[in-house]
C-alpha positions, 0 to 999 in steps of 0.5 A: 378663473371666477368658477368655482366649479372649474377651481376644484376640478383644476385642484383635484386634477392636479392633485391626482396628476402629481400623485400618479406621477409622483407615485411612478416615479419613486417606483422607478426609483426604488428599482435602484434605490432599494439594490442596497437593501439585501432583502430587495428583489433587485438586490437578490437578482443581482446577488443571484448572478453574481454567484452564477457568473462566479460558479461559471468563472470558476469551473468553466473559465473566461469562455463559460463567463463570456457565455453567461454573460451573453446570455445575461445580455439577451435576456435582460438587455443589460451588461454584467461585469464581474471584476476581482477585488481590485476592480479589475474586470476578470473577462477584459482586464480592464480597471473598473475600480470606479464602480467599486469606489461609487458602489462603496459611496452608495449614492442618493438618488442614482436614477438622476445620473446621467448615463446607464444605471448600475447596481453593485454586488460583493461577495461575501468573501470579498473575493469577486465584485459584479456590476449589473449595467442597466440603460436608463429606461425612457419616461413612457416605460414607467409612466405611459402605461395603460393601466396608469392610463386607466387609472388617471381616466377613472380618476378624472370621471370621479373628480369631474362628479365631485366638483359637480355635486359639491357646485351644483346646490351652489349654482342652484343657491346663486339663482335663488338669490338672484330672482329673490333680488330681483323680486321674485318673493316666491324664489326657492332652493328646495334642497333635500340634501343633508349636508351643510350645503343643503342646511344652507339651502334650507336656511335661505328658504326660511329666510326667504320665507320670513321676508316674504311674509313680512314683505307681504304684512307690510304691503297689506299694512299700508293697504289696510292703513290707507284704507281704515284710517282714512274713513274716520277721518273722511267721516270727520270731514263730512261732520265739519262740513255740516257744523259748518253749514250750520245744519244739525249742528249737534248730530255733526258735533256728536259725530265729530266727537266720537271720530276723535274719541275713536282715533284718539283711543286707538292712538293711544293704545298703540302708542302704550304697547309700542313704548311698552314693547320698546322698553320692557323695563318701563312695564309696571309690575303690579299685583292685579286681581285678575277676576275683579279686572274681568267682571268690572269689564264684563259690567262695563260692557252690558251697554254695548252688548244690550245695545246690539241685542246680545247677553253678556255672560261671566259664567264661572270664575275664581280669585286670581292674581297676576303681576304686570301693567292693568291698563295694559291687560284691561285694553287687552281684555276688553279689545276681546270682549268688544270683539266678540260683542261685534260679531255676535248674533242677535239674542245670542250670548257672549261667554266670559270665564275665568279659571286657574290651571296649572300656574297659569290663569286662563280668561276665555271669551267665546261669542257664538257668531259665525266664527272664522275660516281655518286659515285665518285663524293664525293671522287673526291677531295680526295688526289691521287683519280682518276676515275678507268677509267682513272687510265691508261690514260697518260693524267691523273695527279697524283690525287693531283691536286683537293685534294690540291684545296679543302684543299686551298679552305677550308683554306679560309673558303669556299667550292669546290663541283662537279657535272656532267653537262652531258656533261662534269664535273662542279666545284664550288669554293665558297669563302667569299667576303671581 
């Protein structure tokens, strides 16, 4: 039996059947076993019959006793025997001492003995014994009763509902896992239960969402790598062919140098950040005057800003010292500044500021460009991600600058955020102050 539903249902049904049969059986046993207890209803009934039989015999003799026992037989469908202290039947003279000895032994579980069931009572003065002898009742008289069957049917329905309630979310989860395993990354359980099964389903949904995000990002990463890194390599190939032809050799060599430097710088940044992420203990922890570092980067980027027809301003700053790797922080801030310059319209300004707030240093870089769609903001710092409208622009970079900046900032226990400034995009880097 491999079905959890069938196992649970059979288990509950078996338990209920055993409970019902056992309770009915014990009730039948108690009819006889509790006769030794004077407070039990059966014991009181036999005591009353003893007194009545004695009164009938002592006042009316054997005829009165015979009439009483006949009435007892007709009403209760059982035999009554009144015996003297030696166990001799006062009506027939038959020796019934065996019944006296059996009553004095008080055997347990008399219901299992063959033959009729006997309940005995002795008079308080010891002169008489009265035996109430009833035939064993068939099983149907104490088990196959309408009340029992009704209760059993109701419990079967409740057990069926309980088993269905337990196994339905498991089956839904199994189907979702099967769909997910076949490649349907959108498969979800969508459970609203608040118990452990609901928590398990929601845990699977979160895991599935995370895996879907990672796999989607991986696929996009592969596509972007094939697209983005192929372009500078292709330009390198064209420049090499031009250099071989001997036509415009200086221009071809300059192009080769530019593309080589670009790829070399990209690989260097990736290696440096990846090495620091893989071994955080190797990260340098030097005191750094962040205001001096940002000012130097602004000055170094003025030429690039002027070439694009925009202005670069370091508007406000205050002395701030942080702790970390100077080169990683330089690359992070530089990538954000160069990204702002790249997307700034002509005759606009890129504004850079540095402030201290609650023990945190905040570097703010804002351009006055078109900004990005709101739905693209959470992915702006993903590797190789660029807004779709910029994918074919010659001014667009490879899409690693902001990703490297985020990884470098997070290595220093900081955070980086982006928001639309309307107009433009504002990127805020936050670092703990030493």
